[in-house]
LUMNUFI-922135 format. One line per field, with one value per atom (N, C-alpha, C, O): residue number from 1; residue in three letters; atom name; z, x, y. Coordinates in steps of 0.02 Angstrom, whole numbers, always signed. Layout:
<nodes>
i: (NUM	...)
aa: (ALA	...)
at: (CA	...)
c3: (Z	...)
c1: (X	...)
c2: (Y	...)
</nodes>
This chain:
<nodes>
i: (1	1	1	1	2	2	2	2	3	3	3	3	4	4	4	4	5	5	5	5	6	6	6	6	7	7	7	7	8	8	8	8	9	9	9	9	10	10	10	10	11	11	11	11	12	12	12	12	13	13	13	13	14	14	14	14	15	15	15	15	16	16	16	16	17	17	17	17	18	18	18	18	19	19	19	19	20	20	20	20	21	21	21	21	22	22	22	22	23	23	23	23	24	24	24	24	25	25	25	25	26	26	26	26	27	27	27	27	28	28	28	28	29	29	29	29	30	30	30	30	31	31	31	31	32	32	32	32	33	33	33	33	34	34	34	34	35	35	35	35	36	36	36	36	37	37	37	37	38	38	38	38	39	39	39	39	40	40	40	40	41	41	41	41	42	42	42	42	43	43	43	43	44	44	44	44	45	45	45	45	46	46	46	46	47	47	47	47	48	48	48	48	49	49	49	49	50	50	50	50	51	51	51	51	52	52	52	52	53	53	53	53	54	54	54	54	55	55	55	55	56	56	56	56	57	57	57	57	58	58	58	58	59	59	59	59	60	60	60	60	61	61	61	61	62	62	62	62	63	63	63	63	64	64	64	64	65	65	65	65	66	66	66	66	67	67	67	67	68	68	68	68	69	69	69	69	70	70	70	70	71	71	71	71	72	72	72	72	73	73	73	73	74	74	74	74)
aa: (MET	MET	MET	MET	ARG	ARG	ARG	ARG	ASP	ASP	ASP	ASP	TYR	TYR	TYR	TYR	LEU	LEU	LEU	LEU	VAL	VAL	VAL	VAL	ASN	ASN	ASN	ASN	LYS	LYS	LYS	LYS	LEU	LEU	LEU	LEU	ARG	ARG	ARG	ARG	SER	SER	SER	SER	ALA	ALA	ALA	ALA	LYS	LYS	LYS	LYS	ALA	ALA	ALA	ALA	LEU	LEU	LEU	LEU	ARG	ARG	ARG	ARG	LEU	LEU	LEU	LEU	ASP	ASP	ASP	ASP	ALA	ALA	ALA	ALA	SER	SER	SER	SER	ARG	ARG	ARG	ARG	PRO	PRO	PRO	PRO	GLU	GLU	GLU	GLU	ALA	ALA	ALA	ALA	VAL	VAL	VAL	VAL	GLU	GLU	GLU	GLU	LYS	LYS	LYS	LYS	VAL	VAL	VAL	VAL	HIS	HIS	HIS	HIS	SER	SER	SER	SER	THR	THR	THR	THR	ASP	ASP	ASP	ASP	HIS	HIS	HIS	HIS	LEU	LEU	LEU	LEU	THR	THR	THR	THR	ALA	ALA	ALA	ALA	ARG	ARG	ARG	ARG	GLU	GLU	GLU	GLU	ARG	ARG	ARG	ARG	THR	THR	THR	THR	ALA	ALA	ALA	ALA	ILE	ILE	ILE	ILE	LEU	LEU	LEU	LEU	LEU	LEU	LEU	LEU	ASP	ASP	ASP	ASP	ALA	ALA	ALA	ALA	GLY	GLY	GLY	GLY	SER	SER	SER	SER	GLU	GLU	GLU	GLU	VAL	VAL	VAL	VAL	GLU	GLU	GLU	GLU	PHE	PHE	PHE	PHE	GLY	GLY	GLY	GLY	ALA	ALA	ALA	ALA	ILE	ILE	ILE	ILE	ALA	ALA	ALA	ALA	ALA	ALA	ALA	ALA	VAL	VAL	VAL	VAL	ASP	ASP	ASP	ASP	ALA	ALA	ALA	ALA	ASP	ASP	ASP	ASP	GLU	GLU	GLU	GLU	ASP	ASP	ASP	ASP	TRP	TRP	TRP	TRP	VAL	VAL	VAL	VAL	PRO	PRO	PRO	PRO	GLU	GLU	GLU	GLU	LYS	LYS	LYS	LYS	GLY	GLY	GLY	GLY	GLY	GLY	GLY	GLY	VAL	VAL	VAL	VAL	ASP	ASP	ASP	ASP	PHE	PHE	PHE	PHE	ILE	ILE	ILE	ILE)
at: (N	CA	C	O	N	CA	C	O	N	CA	C	O	N	CA	C	O	N	CA	C	O	N	CA	C	O	N	CA	C	O	N	CA	C	O	N	CA	C	O	N	CA	C	O	N	CA	C	O	N	CA	C	O	N	CA	C	O	N	CA	C	O	N	CA	C	O	N	CA	C	O	N	CA	C	O	N	CA	C	O	N	CA	C	O	N	CA	C	O	N	CA	C	O	N	CA	C	O	N	CA	C	O	N	CA	C	O	N	CA	C	O	N	CA	C	O	N	CA	C	O	N	CA	C	O	N	CA	C	O	N	CA	C	O	N	CA	C	O	N	CA	C	O	N	CA	C	O	N	CA	C	O	N	CA	C	O	N	CA	C	O	N	CA	C	O	N	CA	C	O	N	CA	C	O	N	CA	C	O	N	CA	C	O	N	CA	C	O	N	CA	C	O	N	CA	C	O	N	CA	C	O	N	CA	C	O	N	CA	C	O	N	CA	C	O	N	CA	C	O	N	CA	C	O	N	CA	C	O	N	CA	C	O	N	CA	C	O	N	CA	C	O	N	CA	C	O	N	CA	C	O	N	CA	C	O	N	CA	C	O	N	CA	C	O	N	CA	C	O	N	CA	C	O	N	CA	C	O	N	CA	C	O	N	CA	C	O	N	CA	C	O	N	CA	C	O	N	CA	C	O	N	CA	C	O	N	CA	C	O	N	CA	C	O	N	CA	C	O	N	CA	C	O	N	CA	C	O	N	CA	C	O)
c3: (+335	+347	+353	+343	+369	+383	+318	+294	+279	+181	+162	+131	+178	+137	+140	+97	+233	+260	+228	+203	+231	+211	+128	+122	+82	+9	+2	-55	+54	+55	+73	+45	+109	+143	+77	+52	+31	-14	-63	-90	-90	-135	-118	-154	-63	-55	-33	-38	-10	-48	-107	-125	-153	-208	-258	-308	-223	-246	-240	-276	-187	-163	-195	-181	-248	-258	-359	-400	-379	-433	-473	-508	-472	-561	-546	-587	-491	-496	-505	-500	-522	-526	-572	-562	-651	-688	-697	-690	-708	-709	-649	-667	-588	-539	-555	-542	-572	-606	-664	-657	-726	-773	-755	-775	-705	-677	-646	-646	-624	-581	-669	-701	-678	-748	-787	-811	-788	-851	-827	-866	-743	-742	-740	-733	-746	-740	-669	-648	-645	-569	-564	-609	-501	-501	-425	-380	-433	-367	-315	-322	-264	-192	-189	-165	-216	-236	-260	-249	-314	-367	-326	-313	-321	-249	-212	-200	-174	-112	-132	-101	-202	-236	-268	-272	-292	-297	-224	-235	-159	-107	-70	-45	-72	-40	-78	-139	-47	-69	-112	-66	-159	-191	-134	-124	-108	-66	+5	+44	+34	+91	+121	+181	+71	+122	+132	+81	+181	+232	+205	+198	+190	+199	+258	+265	+283	+335	+300	+265	+321	+326	+348	+395	+317	+358	+332	+363	+288	+247	+263	+296	+245	+254	+302	+298	+377	+426	+470	+528	+420	+448	+480	+531	+437	+465	+495	+486	+534	+560	+645	+687	+641	+719	+763	+738	+837	+886	+915	+934	+926	+958	+899	+920	+844	+804	+809	+803	+819	+823	+777	+787	+725	+673	+681	+714	+660	+670	+651	+634	+650	+654	+580	+581	+522	+467	+428	+395	+444	+416	+383	+386	+342	+296	+356	+374	+384	+409	+366	+317	+393	+374	+416	+460	+406	+459	+438	+478)
c1: (+237	+199	+210	+168	+265	+292	+293	+253	+332	+338	+276	+272	+212	+158	+111	+86	+120	+72	+133	+107	+198	+249	+210	+186	+208	+211	+126	+110	+72	-1	-1	-29	+26	+34	+64	+31	+117	+137	+93	+76	+65	+14	-33	-41	-81	-111	-95	-135	-34	+2	-11	-44	+31	+35	-53	-65	-92	-164	-189	-226	-157	-180	-132	-140	-73	-52	-74	-78	-81	-101	-75	-116	-27	-13	-58	-61	-96	-146	-210	-258	-221	-285	-301	-335	-276	-269	-326	-325	-373	-458	-457	-472	-442	-476	-422	-447	-374	-301	-336	-352	-363	-388	-447	-461	-472	-552	-528	-574	-497	-443	-439	-475	-372	-338	-403	-408	-437	-489	-531	-566	-524	-544	-506	-525	-440	-384	-353	-341	-346	-340	-252	-223	-239	-189	-217	-254	-192	-191	-178	-140	-205	-191	-92	-53	-66	+6	+62	+122	-5	+29	+71	+128	+6	+11	+49	+79	+63	+102	+180	+224	+191	+271	+298	+359	+253	+253	+283	+313	+269	+265	+323	+365	+319	+394	+470	+477	+506	+563	+578	+587	+580	+580	+614	+675	+589	+599	+595	+604	+578	+562	+503	+490	+462	+391	+357	+361	+322	+324	+249	+222	+216	+143	+111	+129	+66	+32	-43	-68	-65	-141	-163	-133	-205	-225	-184	-195	-143	-90	-36	+2	-20	+60	+88	+141	+55	+59	+116	+135	+136	+166	+233	+256	+268	+315	+321	+372	+267	+262	+295	+292	+322	+355	+305	+253	+321	+289	+267	+208	+296	+272	+224	+202	+213	+168	+114	+92	+63	-26	-44	-28	-77	-105	-164	-212	-166	-236	-288	-274	-349	-403	-408	-394	-433	-478	-427	-447	-347	-288	-261	-278	-203	-152	-78	-52	-47	+5	+78	+86	+129	+190	+236	+236	+304	+343	+399	+444)
c2: (-1264	-1208	-1127	-1083	-1121	-1039	-1032	-992	-1065	-1043	-1023	-971	-1064	-1081	-989	-953	-983	-926	-858	-809	-862	-816	-796	-740	-833	-848	-824	-805	-824	-816	-733	-686	-735	-630	-616	-570	-636	-577	-591	-538	-643	-629	-593	-544	-600	-542	-456	-410	-454	-375	-356	-307	-416	-399	-388	-354	-426	-390	-304	-271	-289	-230	-163	-104	-198	-145	-109	-155	-63	-25	-87	-116	-105	-162	-219	-265	-221	-292	-269	-307	-190	-169	-135	-85	-159	-91	-73	-12	-88	-68	-11	+46	-21	+19	+72	+126	+79	+145	+158	+217	+135	+162	+220	+277	+173	+225	+265	+306	+282	+351	+396	+434	+358	+397	+425	+482	+389	+419	+480	+512	+500	+573	+616	+674	+600	+624	+640	+696	+599	+608	+548	+518	+553	+492	+454	+473	+412	+333	+373	+420	+361	+380	+354	+395	+286	+274	+312	+314	+358	+391	+472	+492	+492	+548	+551	+603	+479	+492	+493	+523	+449	+439	+511	+519	+565	+609	+665	+718	+642	+678	+661	+698	+594	+560	+559	+567	+552	+539	+449	+409	+424	+376	+320	+327	+281	+211	+222	+176	+305	+293	+286	+293	+272	+265	+206	+172	+176	+130	+129	+184	+74	+89	+14	-44	+48	+16	+21	+65	-33	-52	-138	-164	-169	-210	-271	-323	-275	-315	-295	-331	-237	-200	-184	-153	-204	-187	-232	-223	-287	-345	-324	-349	-267	-244	-182	-148	-160	-101	-115	-160	-58	-38	-75	-94	-87	-119	-65	-69	-9	+55	+103	+157	+87	+113	+121	+64	+162	+143	+194	+252	+175	+198	+242	+220	+292	+363	+319	+261	+341	+313	+369	+429	+331	+380	+437	+485	+417	+467	+412	+353	+448	+449	+442	+495	+373	+392	+389	+352	+432	+425	+430	+473	+366	+373	+416	+430)
</nodes>
């Protein structure tokens, strides 16, 4: 059961990535803009980012509290 849930979570997380949403990414690029992940990648050192969200927060530090309506970085 645990493996099933882990795989289901991984699949849900993968669907949120830009690579799984080519139409949405193309729509943003067609306006000469970058996606939020692309903009964040420019600002941060490679591999230093931790994404928190409805699905990504599984790895969140137990002392971390998300800010409402903002973008949070650790």
